[in-house]
N, C-alpha and C positions, 0 to 999 in steps of 0.2 A: 528388438523392441527399443525404440529411441527413448531417451530419458531427458526430461526437462525439469529443472529445479526452479521454483519460485522462491526467491528470498525477499522478504518484505517486512516493512513496518506494520505493526498490528493495525494501524490506521487504514490499511488496505484490505482488511479481512473480508469485508463484504464484496468488494470487487473481485477478489480471488475466488470467493465462493461462487459468484455469478459465472465466472469463466469455467469453473469445474462443473457446475450444474448444466451448462449448456454446450459442453463438448463431448459428443458421443464417441470420439476417437480415443478417449482416455480409458485405458484398460485397468490401470492400477493406480491407487493414490497412497503414497507414503507420507507420513508427517514426522518431521524431526522432533523428537520428544525433548521439550525444555519447559521453562516456566511460563512461556508465552504462547503455548500451543492450545491451551484449554478452550479459549474462545472459539477458534475456528473448528476445533474438533467437535465441540457442542453443536455448532451450526451444521456440520456435516452429518452428525447423527440425526438431528432434527429433520434434515432434508433427505435422509435415507441414502446417503452416499457412503458406500463401503470404503473403509480406509484402515490403515495399519500404522500405529505409532511405534517408532523405533528410536532408541538412543543413536546418536550420530555414528558411533563406532560400529553399529550394526547395519547401517545403510550400505549396501554392497556397491562396489565399483561397477561401472558400466561394462556390459558385455555385448558381443555381437550376436546375440541370440536372434532367432527368427520368429519369436512370438509376435502375434499381431497386437496392435494397440500401442498406445503411448503410456509410459510410466511417468507419473507426475509426483515430484517430491516437493513438499511444502515446508518452508523453513521460516517461521515467524520470529521477528525480533522486537524487543521492547520499545515502548514509546520514548523513554527517557534518554535514548541515545542522542536525540536532537539537542539536548541541553549543552553538550560540548561537541561542536562540529568535528574536531580532530578525532575524538573518540568514536563518533559515528563512522568516519572514514576508515579508521583502523579496524573497527569491528566488521563493517561490510566487506572490506577487502579480504579480511581473514576468512570470512565465511565463503566468499567466492573461491578462494584457494582450497578450502576444505571440500567444497562440493564439485569443483571442476573434474576431478578424477571419477566422480560418480555420475557425471552428466554429459549429455551431448550438447546441451544448451542451458544457460542460466538467464532468467529474466528477473531484473531487479525492480521491485515495486517501491521506488524512491524517486525523488526529483533531485534538483541541484542541492537542496537542503543546506543552505549556507555556502554553496559553491564549492563543496569538498568532493563531490562525485562527478564533476564535469568531464573528467578525463578517464573514467573507469573503463570504458570500452577500449580505448586506445591502450591503456596500461595492461590490459589482458589479451590483446590481440594475438599474442604468440601462443596462447593456450590452445590445446586440442579440444576446445569447447567454446561454443559461441556465447559471448557475454553481451547481454542487451540491457538497456535501461529504458524507462518510459520516455517516449519522445513524441513530439508533435509531427505533423506531416512534413513540415519543412526541415526536419532533422534536429531541431532544437530540443534539448532535454527539458522536460517540464519543470516548473519552478518548485512545486510541492504537491501535496495530496489534494489541496483545494484546486489548484490549476489543472490537475489531471482530470477531475470530474466536471470541471467547467468547460473542458475541451481545448485548453491551451491558454497561453499568455494573453492573446488578444481578447478573449472573452473575460479573462480575469481582470484585465485593465479596464475593460468596459464596465464590468460590475462595480469596480472600485470608484470609477468616475460617476456612476449613477447614484452613489451613496451620498448625495448632497445633504448638508445639514449635520455633518459629523461622520467620523470614520465608522466603517462597518466591520463587524467580526463575523466570520463565516463558520457555520456549524454543519458539517456533514453528519449523517447518522452516527458514525463511530466517534466523531468529535463530541457530539452532543451527549452520548451516554458515558463518555469518559472525560468530561470537561474538567473535573476537579484534578484528576491525575495529570491531564495535559497542561493545565495552568501551572502546576507545580514544576513539571518538566521544562516549561518555557521560562521559568524563573520569575513568574509574577508573584509568587509567594512560597515560602518554605513549608507552609502548612496548607494542604489542599482545602481545609475547612476555614481558613482565614479569609472570609469574604471581604472584610473591610480593607485589607491590604490589596487584594486583587482589584477591588473597586477603586481604590486610590490610584492604582496604576492605569486602569482604564480611563478614569477621569482625566488624569494628567496627559495621556496620549490622545485624548479627543474622541474616544469611542462613544457612539450614541445609539447604534443600531446593531442588531444581530440578524444575519441572513440565514434563514432555514433553507439549507441547500438540499433539495430533494433529488436523490440519485435514481429514484425509481426502484430501489431495492428495499425489501421489507424485513430484513433479518433483525433489525433493532425495533422491537415492539414498542419501546418507550420513547421513541424519537421525539414525537411532538411534546410529550410531557416534559422531557428533559430540556427542550428548547424553551418552553414556557417558564420552567423553573429558573433557567439561566437568565432569561429576560427580566423576570420579576426581581431576582436578587440584585442584578446590576442596573435595573431601571432602564433597560434598552427597549427600543421599539423593534418589533419583529417585522421583517420583510421576507418575501418568499422568492426563491430562485430555483429554476429547473436545471438540473445537471444533465450530463450525458455520459454514457459508458463507451462511446465510440472510440475515443483515444485509447483506452485500456484494451478494448477488444482488438483494435488494429495492431497494437504492439504485440499482443499475444499471438495473433494470426501470423504476423511477420516472423516472429521468433520460431513458431512451429514450422513454417514453410522453410526457413533456412536450415533447421535441424533435420527435417525430413529429406531435404535435397542433399544434405551432406552425409546422410547415413545410407550406405549402399544396401544394407540389410532390410531397408524399408521399401526397396524397389520391387516391383512385381517380377 
């Protein structure tokens, strides 16, 4: 039974859920138990997806068993890693090192994120485990979680250029429901409830609009209400953008294909 580990920022919870719900080849889902797994486990329970949470030390190393189906390990990491890029790099690299002996493949739900993860595939190419990160069709690593669900850098730049009359702040569903924590992680304010300080920073940097980025996923029931709250507090105009899951789906499909091709015990 091949094993793929998804290591990702919590910002990608919904996209990871979408992949799990729509892959009939998954036979078992394991979740690495930590402080950041509650959200995705709640969503799995609500969606009726059987899963088992285990401490990292109890996640077994991979074996060449002949069981059918794919084992998926989900390892969620905290939002605040982005606050210090070098800390993000150190943490993600350490998690790959921990999960590689337990996996046939690792898919990272991150982008360049301050340009600290741009060489991660190359740095781990000697491992007996395929390490992949979210990429566009041309092979470029995506910029960040917004770029990933807009379909890549080209669409991202187009959306930015269309934001005439002031800069646009993008809110995916996960961004919207966690915006206070994310603004704190981004360094806009030491206090997530200090709206005046965050507003001062937004005004200084020229933000005038917020884009409600609809990914087509309905895991966050309060998405619209949170966008409206954000827009009201910071006096932003709301614009709407349609996202796409194609990039994420393609990266997952490619990772799966490379893992299945490399695992002789998956062959008929």
